[in-house]
C-alpha positions in Angstrom: -8.5 63.3 -63.7 -9.0 59.6 -62.9 -6.0 57.3 -62.6 -4.4 56.0 -65.6 -5.9 52.8 -66.9 -2.5 51.8 -68.2 -1.0 51.2 -64.7 -2.3 48.6 -62.3 -2.0 50.9 -59.2 -2.7 48.7 -56.1 -3.1 45.4 -57.9 -2.5 42.3 -55.8 0.6 41.4 -57.9 2.2 44.8 -57.2 1.3 44.5 -53.5 2.9 41.1 -53.4 6.0 42.5 -55.1 6.4 45.2 -52.5 5.8 42.8 -49.6 8.5 40.5 -51.0 10.9 43.4 -51.3 10.2 44.4 -47.6 10.8 40.9 -46.5 14.0 40.5 -48.4 15.3 43.8 -47.2 14.6 42.8 -43.5 16.4 39.5 -44.1 19.4 41.2 -45.6 19.9 44.1 -43.2 17.8 43.2 -40.1 18.5 41.6 -36.7 17.2 38.4 -35.3 15.1 39.3 -32.3 12.8 37.4 -30.0 9.1 38.5 -29.8 7.5 37.9 -26.4 3.7 38.4 -26.4 2.2 39.4 -23.1 -0.2 36.8 -21.5 -2.8 37.8 -19.0 -2.5 36.1 -15.6 -5.0 38.3 -13.7 -7.3 41.2 -14.6 -9.2 43.7 -12.4 -12.9 42.8 -12.9 -14.0 46.5 -12.5 -11.7 48.7 -14.6 -10.3 45.8 -16.7 -6.7 46.6 -15.7 -4.2 43.8 -16.1 -2.8 43.2 -12.6 -0.5 40.3 -13.4 1.1 39.0 -16.6 3.7 36.7 -17.9 6.0 36.2 -20.9 6.6 32.4 -21.4 6.4 32.2 -25.3 8.9 33.5 -27.7 9.0 33.8 -31.5 12.2 34.4 -33.5 11.6 37.3 -35.9 13.8 39.4 -38.1 13.6 43.2 -37.5 15.2 46.3 -38.9 17.0 48.5 -36.3 16.2 52.1 -37.3 18.6 53.5 -34.6 21.8 54.0 -36.6 23.3 56.5 -34.1 22.7 54.4 -31.0 19.9 54.6 -28.5 17.5 57.4 -28.9 18.0 59.1 -25.5 20.8 59.4 -22.9 20.9 55.8 -21.6 21.2 56.5 -17.9 19.9 59.2 -15.7 20.1 59.8 -11.9 16.7 59.8 -10.2 15.6 60.0 -6.7 15.3 56.2 -6.8 18.7 55.6 -8.2 20.2 55.3 -11.7 17.5 54.6 -14.4 18.3 53.1 -17.8 16.3 54.9 -20.5 17.5 53.1 -23.7 15.0 53.4 -26.6 15.1 51.6 -30.0 12.8 51.7 -33.1 12.3 48.4 -35.0 10.5 47.7 -38.3 9.0 44.2 -38.8 7.2 42.6 -41.6 3.4 42.6 -41.3 3.2 39.4 -43.3 5.7 37.7 -41.0 3.6 38.6 -37.9 0.3 37.6 -39.6 1.7 34.3 -40.8 4.0 33.3 -38.0 2.7 34.7 -34.7 -0.9 35.6 -34.9 -2.2 32.0 -35.5 -0.6 30.9 -32.3 -2.0 33.7 -30.3 -5.5 33.0 -31.6 -5.3 29.6 -30.1 -5.1 31.1 -26.6 -8.2 31.7 -24.5 -9.5 35.2 -24.8 -9.0 35.7 -21.1 -5.2 35.2 -21.6 -4.5 37.5 -24.6 -5.2 40.9 -26.0 -5.7 41.4 -29.7 -4.4 38.3 -31.4 -4.5 39.6 -34.9 -1.9 42.4 -34.4 1.0 43.1 -32.1 0.2 44.9 -28.9 1.7 47.6 -26.8 3.1 45.9 -23.7 4.7 43.0 -25.6 8.4 42.5 -25.2 11.4 42.4 -27.7 14.6 40.5 -26.7 17.5 42.1 -28.5 20.5 39.6 -28.4 22.8 42.3 -29.7 22.4 44.1 -26.4 21.3 41.1 -24.3 18.4 43.3 -23.1 14.6 43.2 -23.0 12.6 46.1 -24.5 8.9 46.9 -24.1 6.9 48.0 -27.0 5.4 51.4 -26.0 3.8 52.4 -29.3 3.1 50.7 -32.7 2.8 52.6 -35.8 0.6 50.3 -38.0 0.2 52.6 -41.0 3.7 53.3 -42.2 4.2 53.8 -45.1 0.6 55.1 -45.3 -1.3 52.7 -47.6 1.3 52.5 -50.3 -0.3 50.7 -53.2 -3.5 50.7 -51.1 -2.0 48.2 -48.5 0.1 48.1 -45.4 3.3 46.1 -45.3 5.1 46.7 -42.0 4.9 47.6 -38.4 7.1 50.2 -36.7 7.7 49.4 -32.9 8.9 52.2 -30.7 10.4 50.5 -27.7 11.9 51.4 -24.3 14.1 49.3 -21.9 11.8 46.9 -20.0 11.3 47.8 -16.3 9.3 45.0 -14.9 6.8 45.3 -12.1 6.1 42.8 -9.4 3.4 41.2 -11.4 5.4 40.7 -14.5 7.4 37.4 -14.9 9.7 36.5 -17.9 10.1 32.8 -18.4 11.6 31.5 -21.7 11.4 27.9 -22.5 14.6 25.7 -22.1 14.5 24.8 -25.7 16.2 28.1 -26.5 19.9 27.8 -26.1 23.0 29.8 -26.6 23.1 28.2 -30.0 20.2 30.3 -31.0 21.9 33.4 -29.8 19.7 33.6 -26.7 21.0 33.8 -23.1 18.0 32.0 -21.6 19.2 32.3 -18.0 19.8 36.1 -18.3 16.3 36.6 -19.7 14.6 34.4 -17.2 16.1 36.3 -14.3 14.7 39.6 -15.6 11.6 40.5 -13.7 10.5 40.5 -10.1 11.2 36.9 -9.3 12.6 35.5 -6.1 15.5 33.0 -6.4 15.4 30.2 -3.8 18.4 27.9 -3.4 17.0 24.5 -2.3 18.9 21.8 -0.5 20.2 19.0 -2.7 19.2 15.4 -1.8 22.6 14.7 -0.1 21.4 13.3 3.1 23.7 10.6 4.4 23.5 8.4 7.5 26.4 8.7 10.0 28.5 5.6 10.6 30.7 4.9 13.7 32.8 2.2 15.1 34.2 1.3 18.6 36.5 -1.3 20.0 37.6 -2.4 23.5 39.6 0.2 25.4 42.2 -2.6 26.2 42.4 -6.4 25.8 45.0 -6.8 28.7 43.6 -8.5 31.7 43.5 -6.3 34.8 43.7 -3.0 32.8 40.9 -0.8 33.6 39.2 2.3 32.0 36.8 4.9 33.3 33.4 3.4 33.0 31.3 6.4 34.2 31.6 9.5 36.4 28.7 9.8 38.7 28.0 13.3 40.3 28.1 13.8 44.0 27.4 17.5 44.0 26.6 19.7 40.9 28.0 23.0 42.3 26.8 26.5 41.3 28.4 27.9 38.1 27.9 31.0 36.0 29.6 29.2 33.1 30.4 25.7 31.9 33.5 24.3 33.8 36.2 22.2 32.2 36.5 18.5 33.4 39.9 17.0 33.9 40.4 13.3 34.7 43.9 12.5 36.0 46.4 10.5 33.9 46.9 6.8 34.7 50.1 5.8 36.5 53.1 4.6 34.5 54.8 1.3 35.3 58.5 0.4 35.8 60.7 0.0 32.8 62.3 -3.4 32.0 66.1 -3.9 31.5 68.3 -6.5 29.9 71.8 -7.4 28.7 73.4 -9.0 25.7 76.6 -10.7 24.6 78.2 -10.7 21.0 79.9 -13.3 19.0 81.0 -13.2 15.3 80.3 -9.4 15.3 76.6 -10.0 16.1 74.2 -10.6 19.1 74.8 -14.0 20.7 72.4 -13.8 23.6 69.8 -11.4 25.2 68.7 -11.7 28.8 66.1 -10.0 31.0 67.6 -8.4 34.1 64.3 -6.7 35.2 60.8 -7.4 33.9 59.4 -4.0 34.8 55.6 -3.6 35.4 52.3 -2.4 33.8 53.2 -3.2 30.2 49.9 -2.8 28.4 51.5 -4.0 25.1 54.7 -5.8 24.0 57.5 -3.2 24.1 59.9 -2.6 21.2 63.7 -3.1 21.8 66.4 -1.0 20.3 70.3 -1.2 20.2 73.1 1.3 19.8 74.3 1.1 16.3 77.1 -1.1 15.2 80.6 0.1 14.4 80.9 1.7 11.0 83.8 2.9 9.0 84.0 6.5 8.1 85.8 5.7 4.9 84.2 6.2 1.5 85.6 2.7 0.4 82.3 0.8 0.2 81.7 -1.4 -2.8 78.0 -2.4 -2.2 75.5 -1.6 0.6 76.3 0.8 3.5 79.6 -0.4 4.9 82.6 -2.6 4.4 85.0 -4.5 6.8 88.0 -2.2 7.5 91.4 -3.5 8.5 93.6 -0.6 9.5 96.9 -2.4 10.0 98.4 -5.9 9.9 97.7 -6.3 13.5 93.9 -6.1 12.9 93.2 -9.8 13.6 89.7 -11.4 14.1 89.8 -12.1 17.8 86.4 -13.1 18.8 84.7 -11.0 16.1 84.5 -10.9 12.3 84.0 -14.6 11.8 80.7 -16.5 11.2 79.4 -20.0 10.7 78.4 -20.8 7.1 75.7 -23.3 7.8 76.0 -24.4 4.2 77.3 -27.8 2.9 79.5 -26.8 0.0 81.6 -29.9 -0.5 82.6 -31.1 -3.9 80.3 -34.1 -4.5 80.6 -34.1 -8.2 77.1 -32.7 -8.6 78.1 -29.3 -9.9 80.3 -26.2 -9.8 80.8 -24.0 -6.8 82.4 -20.7 -6.3 83.5 -18.4 -3.4 83.7 -14.6 -4.5 84.4 -11.3 -2.7 85.8 -7.8 -3.2 89.1 -6.6 -1.8 90.4 -3.0 -1.5 94.2 -3.3 -0.5 95.8 -0.1 0.9 99.4 -1.6 1.5 101.5 -4.5 0.4 104.1 -5.0 3.3 107.3 -6.9 2.4 108.2 -7.2 6.1 105.4 -9.6 6.9 105.3 -11.5 3.7 101.8 -10.5 2.7 98.5 -10.8 4.6 95.7 -13.3 5.2 92.3 -12.5 3.8 90.1 -15.3 5.0 90.4 -19.0 6.0 88.8 -22.2 7.4 90.4 -25.3 8.6 90.2 -26.5 5.0 91.6 -23.7 3.0 93.2 -20.2 3.1 93.2 -17.2 0.8 96.1 -14.7 1.1 98.3 -12.5 -0.9 102.1 -12.0 -1.1 104.0 -8.8 -0.4 104.1 -8.4 -4.2 100.3 -8.3 -4.4 99.8 -11.7 -6.0 96.9 -13.6 -4.6 97.2 -17.3 -3.5 94.6 -20.1 -2.8 95.9 -22.9 -0.7 94.3 -26.3 0.4 95.6 -29.6 1.8 96.6 -30.7 -1.7 98.7 -27.7 -2.4 98.3 -24.0 -3.5 97.8 -22.1 -6.7 98.9 -18.4 -7.3 97.4 -15.9 -9.7 100.2 -14.0 -11.4 97.9 -11.0 -11.9 98.8 -8.4 -9.3 96.1 -6.8 -7.1 95.4 -3.2 -7.8 96.4 -1.1 -4.8 93.9 1.4 -3.4 91.1 0.1 -5.8 88.4 -2.6 -5.6 89.5 -6.1 -6.9 87.0 -8.9 -7.7 88.3 -12.3 -6.5 86.6 -15.6 -7.2 87.7 -19.2 -6.2 85.9 -21.8 -8.3 86.0 -25.6 -8.0 84.5 -28.5 -10.2 85.3 -32.0 -9.1 89.0 -31.9 -8.3 89.8 -28.8 -10.4 90.2 -25.5 -8.7 91.0 -22.0 -10.0 91.4 -18.4 -8.5 90.7 -15.3 -10.7 91.5 -11.7 -10.1 89.4 -9.0 -12.0 88.4 -11.6 -14.6 91.9 -13.2 -15.2 91.9 -16.9 -14.3 94.9 -18.7 -12.8 96.2 -22.1 -13.6 94.3 -25.2 -12.4 95.0 -26.8 -9.0 94.2 -30.5 -8.8 92.9 -31.3 -5.4 92.5 -34.6 -3.8 90.0 -33.6 -1.2 87.1 -31.2 -0.9 88.3 -27.7 -0.3 85.1 -25.7 0.5 82.8 -25.6 3.5 81.1 -28.3 5.6 78.0 -27.2 7.5 79.0 -25.5 10.7 82.4 -24.5 9.4 83.6 -21.1 10.7 84.9 -18.6 8.1 87.3 -16.2 9.6 88.2 -12.9 8.1 92.0 -12.0 8.6 94.8 -14.0 10.3 94.4 -15.6 13.7 96.8 -14.1 16.4 98.1 -17.6 17.1 98.8 -18.4 13.5 96.5 -21.5 13.5 95.4 -21.0 10.0 96.0 -23.4 7.2 99.5 -23.8 5.9 101.3 -21.5 5.5 100.9 -20.1 9.0 100.3 -16.4 8.8 99.7 -14.1 11.7 99.2 -10.8 9.8 96.0 -9.5 8.2 95.6 -7.5 5.0 95.4 -3.7 5.2 92.3 -2.3 3.5 88.7 -3.1 3.0 86.6 -6.3 2.4 83.1 -6.5 1.1 80.3 -8.7 -0.1 81.3 -12.5 0.4 79.2 -14.8 -1.8 79.1 -18.6 -2.0 77.3 -20.0 -5.1 76.4 -23.7 -5.8 75.1 -24.8 -9.2 74.2 -27.9 -11.1 76.5 -27.0 -13.9 78.7 -30.0 -14.8 81.1 -28.2 -17.0 84.2 -26.3 -16.0 84.7 -22.7 -16.7 88.4 -22.4 -16.0 89.2 -21.8 -19.6 87.2 -18.6 -19.9 87.7 -15.3 -18.3 85.5 -14.4 -15.2 82.7 -11.9 -15.6 83.2 -9.1 -13.1 79.9 -8.1 -11.6 78.8 -4.5 -11.6 76.1 -4.9 -9.0 75.0 -7.2 -6.1 72.5 -9.1 -8.2 75.1 -10.1 -10.7 77.4 -11.4 -8.0 74.7 -13.2 -6.2 73.4 -15.0 -9.3 75.5 -17.4 -11.4 75.8 -16.0 -14.8 75.5 -19.4 -16.6 72.8 -21.1 -14.8 71.1 -18.1 -13.0 71.2 -20.0 -9.6 70.8 -17.8 -6.6 73.6 -17.8 -4.0 73.2 -20.0 -1.0 75.4 -17.8 1.3 75.8 -14.0 1.2 77.6 -11.8 3.8 77.4 -8.2 2.9 79.4 -6.9 5.8 77.0 -4.0 6.1 76.1 -2.4 9.5 72.9 -4.3 10.5 71.0 -3.7 13.7 69.9 -6.8 15.7 66.1 -7.6 15.8 65.0 -8.8 19.3 61.3 -9.1 20.3 60.0 -9.2 23.9 57.7 -11.5 25.6 55.2 -10.3 28.2 53.3 -12.4 30.7 49.9 -12.1 32.4 51.3 -9.8 35.1 52.2 -7.3 32.3 56.0 -7.8 32.8 58.7 -8.5 30.3 59.5 -12.2 30.9 61.8 -13.1 27.9 63.6 -12.0 24.8 63.8 -13.7 21.4 66.7 -13.0 19.0 65.2 -12.8 15.5 68.3 -11.5 13.8 71.8 -11.2 15.4 72.9 -8.1 13.4 76.6 -7.5 12.2 79.5 -5.2 12.7 79.8 -5.1 16.5 83.4 -5.0 18.0 82.1 -4.2 21.5 79.0 -5.1 23.4 76.0 -2.8 22.5 73.5 -1.2 24.8 70.1 -2.8 24.6 67.0 -0.5 25.6 63.6 -2.0 26.3 60.8 0.5 25.7 59.3 1.9 28.9 55.7 0.9 29.6 52.9 3.0 28.2 51.3 5.6 30.3 48.0 4.4 29.0 45.6 7.0 27.6 44.1 9.7 29.6 40.3 9.7 30.0 38.5 13.0 28.9 35.1 14.2 29.5 32.7 17.2 29.2 30.2 18.7 31.7 26.5 18.9 30.8 24.9 21.8 32.7 21.3 22.2 34.0 19.2 24.6 36.1 18.0 23.3 39.5 15.4 24.7 41.9 17.1 26.6 44.7 20.2 27.2 42.7 20.8 30.8 41.5 22.9 29.9 38.3 23.6 26.5 36.8 25.0 23.3 38.1 26.6 20.2 36.6 23.9 17.8 35.6 26.1 14.9 34.4 29.5 14.0 33.0 29.8 12.5 29.5 32.9 10.6 28.6 34.6 11.5 25.3 37.5 9.0 25.9 37.3 6.3 28.6 41.1 6.1 28.7 43.3 3.0 29.5 45.7 1.9 32.0 44.0 2.9 35.2 44.7 0.7 38.3 43.0 3.0 40.8 40.1 5.4 40.2 41.5 8.8 39.0 40.7 12.2 40.5 38.1 14.4 38.7 38.7 18.1 38.7 36.5 20.9 37.7 38.1 24.2 36.5 36.7 27.4 35.2 33.0 28.4 34.9 33.1 31.1 37.6 31.5 29.0 40.4 30.2 30.0 43.7 30.5 26.4 44.7 32.4 23.7 43.1 31.1 20.4 41.7 32.3 17.1 43.1 32.4 13.7 41.1 34.2 10.4 41.5 35.2 8.2 38.7 34.3 4.5 38.4 36.8 2.2 36.7 36.1 -1.2 35.3 37.4 -3.9 32.9 35.9 -4.7 29.5 35.0 -1.0 29.0 34.6 0.2 25.3 37.2 2.6 24.0 36.7 5.9 22.1 34.0 5.8 19.4 35.5 6.7 16.0 33.2 8.3 13.4 33.8 6.9 9.9 31.3 9.4 8.4 29.2 12.0 10.3 26.4 11.9 7.7 24.6 14.9 6.3 21.1 16.4 6.8 20.3 15.7 10.4 17.7 18.1 11.6 17.5 16.5 15.1 20.0 14.7 17.3 20.1 11.1 16.3 19.9 8.3 18.9 22.9 6.1 19.4 22.6 2.3 20.2 25.6 0.1 21.1 25.9 -3.7 21.2 24.7 -5.0 24.5 27.1 -7.1 26.6 25.9 -10.7 27.1 24.5 -10.8 30.7 24.2 -14.1 32.3 22.3 -15.0 35.5 24.3 -12.8 37.9 25.8 -13.9 41.1 28.3 -12.3 43.5 31.3 -14.1 41.9 30.7 -13.0 38.4 32.3 -9.8 37.1 30.5 -6.6 36.6 28.4 -6.5 33.3 26.8 -3.3 32.1 25.7 -2.2 28.7 27.3 0.9 27.2 25.2 4.1 26.6 26.1 7.2 24.5 24.7 10.4 23.1 25.5 12.1 19.7 26.5 15.7 19.1 25.6 17.3 15.7 27.0 20.4 14.1 25.4 21.7 10.9 23.4 18.5 10.4 26.4 16.3 10.8 27.4 14.0 13.7 30.6 15.5 15.0 31.1 13.5 18.2 29.6 10.6 20.3 29.9 10.8 24.1 29.5 8.0 26.7 27.1 8.4 29.5 28.4 4.9 30.4 31.3 3.1 28.7 29.9 -0.2 29.8 31.7 -3.1 31.6 32.3 -6.7 30.8 32.8 -6.5 27.1 35.0 -9.3 25.8 34.6 -9.1 22.0 37.3 -6.8 20.4 34.6 -4.7 18.6 31.1 -3.6 19.2 28.5 -2.4 16.7 27.3 1.3 17.0 23.9 2.1 15.5 23.0 5.6 14.7 19.4 6.5 13.7 18.8 7.3 10.0 18.5 10.8 8.7 15.2 12.0 7.3 15.4 13.4 3.8 13.4 16.5 2.8 14.5 16.6 -0.8 12.5 14.8 -3.5 10.4 15.4 -6.6 10.2 18.1 -9.3 8.5 21.5 -9.3 6.2 22.3 -12.2 6.1 25.6 -14.0 3.2 27.8 -12.8 2.3 25.5 -9.9 1.6 27.0 -6.5 4.3 26.2 -3.9 4.1 26.8 -0.1 6.5 27.2 2.8 5.5 24.9 5.7 6.9 27.3 8.4 6.1 30.8 7.0 2.9 29.8 5.1 4.1 32.0 2.2 2.8 31.0 -1.2 4.2 31.7 -4.7 4.0 30.6 -8.3 6.9 28.7 -10.0 8.6 30.5 -12.7 11.7 28.4 -13.2 13.1 25.1 -11.8 16.6 23.9 -12.4 17.1 20.3 -11.2 20.9 20.2 -11.7 21.7 22.9 -9.1 18.3 23.0 -7.2 17.5 26.6 -8.0 13.8 27.6 -7.8 12.6 30.9 -9.1 9.1 32.1 -8.0 6.9 35.1 -8.6 3.9 36.7 -6.7 4.9 35.7 -3.1 2.4 36.3 -0.5 5.0 36.9 2.1 8.6 36.2 3.0 10.1 32.7 3.0 12.2 31.6 6.0 15.6 30.1 5.7 15.5 26.4 6.8 11.9 25.8 6.1 10.6 23.1 3.8 9.1 24.3 0.5 6.5 21.9 -0.9 4.8 21.6 -4.2 2.2 19.2 -5.5 4.7 16.3 -5.7 7.9 17.8 -4.4 9.6 18.9 -1.1 13.0 20.6 -0.5 14.5 22.5 2.3 15.3 26.2 1.7 19.0 27.2 2.1 19.1 30.8 0.9 16.8 33.5 -0.6 17.8 36.1 -3.2 15.0 38.6 -4.0 17.1 41.2 -5.7 15.9 42.4 -9.2 18.1 42.0 -12.3 17.3 45.4 -13.7 20.7 47.0 -14.3 21.2 50.0 -11.9 17.6 50.3 -10.8 17.3 50.7 -7.1 21.0 51.5 -6.6 21.2 51.5 -2.8 24.9 52.5 -2.7 24.2 55.8 -4.7 21.0 56.5 -2.7 22.7 56.0 0.6 25.6 58.2 -0.4 23.2 60.9 -1.6 21.5 61.0 1.8 24.8 62.0 3.4 25.0 65.0 1.1 21.4 66.4 1.2 19.3 65.4 4.3 15.6 66.1 3.4 14.5 65.3 6.9 15.8 68.7 8.0 13.6 71.7 7.9 16.0 73.4 5.5 18.4 70.8 4.1 20.4 73.5 2.3 21.4 75.3 5.5 19.9 77.8 8.0 19.8 81.5 8.0 
């Protein structure tokens, strides 16, 4: 019976409806995959077999994964060639989507580069991001379901894991990123490509510097070491040049005054001083007590008999008279440990114009030619007390810990004249200002400060501000004027500098700072003269006719040394000689010192030449000193200049520095490789096609090599050139070709035996 005329079986509208339903189903339940069509690179002209192909285009396509229970077969099997991945998948794609989205692009390709452009082809690839793997289409079912509504709506791809051959190269475009769910780098490494790590363009010229070995007249260095006899060595001997002779050490003496250095005298000038020596002293006396207010020490009086003697006094060198031009003050810290009624107190400090002392009760007094004034505030025993004497015009006060005394009206200036001596403690003869006092205080004294200001107002009516640090005491709190005189009473080493003459002797001593805290004469030590620097050298070997092994060809100086007065002995050690080499050093003035390498450069493929500034040679005569240009050779390790050695350190150089010129490095890194271009190794002659080039890290991937590339050779393209650093030709195919498993299996069963399973 014919079909019912009431149903439009196979009408275009019904076919359209089914196709839309298929498309919608795939978009709802499918996976995004990449379809990589196979492009023909080369084909056998006789049997039409494709001998080389590539996959450099990709199309994103939705596909339904039929495998709901995993891959169709056991994924891995052990074969005689190693572990083989046998994953299989079945995919369903829309026929309409392929016809509209992929087929038009394939038809644009030349027929020599494509198979059937209208439909998918066995051999095309599917990239599954879900498994980050490539699958090859092994079979395409084009008629499923079989002509439903008289039309076909989908393709069914049966795929296996892709196992590339040597002639198959996968190269996805860089426009595909991780954002699209594609690991481009992972896909591009699949296939039989060779990864070449090329040298980056990091070539850099070496830079070196050199200066005179010594600027002292008469001091010599090793200029060169000429060979007298090369010897006969099985190995390379070590070269030792004897040290220069050391000179005699200078000596000197000092005297002290006012607890510091008063004079310094040279008793012996020594000899062979190549530079000005340093001078050191034994440290000054230091209290072991913890009673230190500021700094690192304080002046300690242990008893009333501790008088100043010849020490613990100093010249002020400050004119601190009352001229009516401002306020002046003298401040210090006192730590009394005993008030002794038997001696009626103790003297703290005095000049011929005033005296500051305290009674046996602990009350402090300021006395001058016009009288005295006493502060009724008692000093704190075994504690630090801040004391300040202040004068403006004829008014004077003394304060203790911020409490101000009454005012003393003075008829005469009471502070210092320039050159006055301020004495700490009582004089043994009692010559201090009235009242005569032969006893000193018992305790500690610290940080004496004299301040002069332009302030014209008195401050006697206000309480003193007690400072909490050195800066507050040394700066007037009202005017911010810095103190004119400060004596910290800290232990301070003297500073003395030596003077040397043309004969390299210590001829004089200059006192830069006298120091403080000495109660006995310190020991002064003048640094002993330098030994100079020992010259060093290496032997360069050569073969000579008539000599069974090797002999020393020449000696290259690595350091000319300094301080030689006579030619040093040259000694050869090691090298297993049958006869020993003989050489004699030649010394000279104006020799260049060791060559310092600022940067060794990069990329040297040959030993660079070294040029050094020439010495200015005038018309020579017998009376002129020796003049000779320096010559040197470079040593490179790994393309970098590691050392520069003298064949002649020169003679007659007078400038402190000389210019070292090192020849420039030749770069072998430039340009860009283009995809599919033919590249070639200049040494091996191997050719290959470019599959991938990464400019950032200089990685080049190539396919179809005609041979093996050699490490270190230069790889060139049409407009590029790079040096080859390493080669990685391993395939990225999972476990395929597992050498570890195969090698281990060979130890179990040896098929090279006649009967690997044993003998009867």
